VEXDREN-2710 file (C-alpha; in Angstrom, 1 decimal):
% VEXDREN-2710
k/r/px/py/pz
1/MET/34.2/9.3/-5.5
2/GLY/32.9/9.9/-2.0
3/LEU/30.5/8.3/-0.2
4/MET/27.5/10.5/-1.3
5/ASP/28.3/10.7/-5.0
6/ASN/28.3/7.1/-5.2
7/LEU/24.6/7.3/-2.9
8/LYS/23.7/9.4/-5.3
9/ALA/24.4/7.9/-8.3
10/LYS/22.5/4.4/-6.9
11/LEU/19.5/6.2/-6.1
12/GLY/19.3/8.4/-8.8
13/PRO/17.1/5.9/-10.9
14/LEU/14.4/5.3/-8.1
15/LYS/13.3/8.7/-7.9
16/GLY/11.5/8.5/-11.2
17/LYS/9.8/5.3/-9.9
18/VAL/9.0/6.9/-6.4
19/GLY/7.8/10.0/-8.3
20/ASP/5.3/8.0/-10.2
21/LEU/4.1/5.8/-7.0
22/ALA/3.6/9.2/-5.4
23/GLN/1.5/10.7/-8.4
24/GLN/-0.5/7.3/-8.5
25/HIS/-1.5/7.0/-4.7
26/GLU/-1.4/10.6/-3.6
27/GLY/-4.4/10.7/-2.1
28/LYS/-3.9/7.2/0.0
29/ILE/-0.6/8.3/1.2
30/GLU/-2.2/11.3/2.6
31/HIS/-4.9/9.6/4.4
32/GLY/-2.6/7.2/5.6
33/LEU/-0.2/10.2/7.0
34/GLU/-3.6/11.8/7.9
35/LYS/-4.5/8.3/10.2
36/ALA/-1.1/8.2/11.5
37/ALA/-1.0/11.9/12.7
38/GLN/-4.4/11.1/14.7
39/VAL/-3.1/7.8/16.1
40/VAL/0.0/9.6/17.4
41/ASP/-1.8/12.7/18.8
42/SER/-4.2/10.5/20.5
43/LYS/-1.3/8.4/21.9
44/THR/0.3/11.5/23.1
45/LYS/-3.2/12.8/24.2
46/GLY/-2.5/16.3/22.5
47/LYS/0.8/17.0/24.0
48/TYR/2.7/17.8/20.4
49/SER/-0.4/18.3/18.4
50/SER/1.3/21.0/16.8
51/GLN/4.5/19.6/16.1
52/ILE/2.6/16.5/14.9
53/ARG/0.8/18.8/12.1
54/THR/3.8/20.9/11.5
55/GLY/5.6/17.2/10.5
56/THR/2.1/15.9/8.8
57/SER/2.1/19.3/6.7
58/LYS/5.6/18.8/5.7
59/ALA/5.1/15.3/4.5
60/LYS/2.6/16.3/2.6
61/ASP/4.1/18.6/0.4
62/ALA/7.1/16.8/-0.1
63/LEU/4.7/14.2/-1.5
64/GLY/3.1/17.0/-3.5
65/ARG/6.9/17.6/-4.7
66/LEU/7.6/14.1/-5.7
67/ALA/4.1/13.6/-7.5
68/ASP/4.7/16.9/-9.8
69/SER/8.2/16.0/-10.6
70/ALA/6.7/13.0/-11.6
71/GLU/4.0/15.0/-13.9
72/LYS/6.5/17.3/-15.2
73/ASP/9.1/14.8/-16.2
74/GLY/6.3/12.9/-17.8
75/LYS/6.5/10.0/-16.4
76/GLY/3.3/9.7/-14.7
77/GLY/2.0/6.0/-16.3
78/GLY/-0.8/5.9/-14.0
79/THR/-4.0/7.6/-13.6
80/ASP/-4.3/11.0/-11.7
81/SER/-6.4/10.8/-8.4
82/ARG/-6.5/14.5/-8.4
83/THR/-9.6/16.0/-10.2
84/PRO/-8.6/18.9/-12.4
END
């Protein structure tokens, strides 16, 4: 078995737990991403605003995919912070 196979085997069970946490705390995580982006943007004096927005957007998309996968798997044990 190769290194990547070993890593996938060991990290596979964690995906569900990470998805559950992402689903439960999605709003807080998004708020943290926004706050971090603002701090970095101010520290760089707006020089990299476009790249920061792109990175923040991609991080939010990944967070949404994690939360959605946990919801589809039926493993979402917490309350959903999103309003229907």
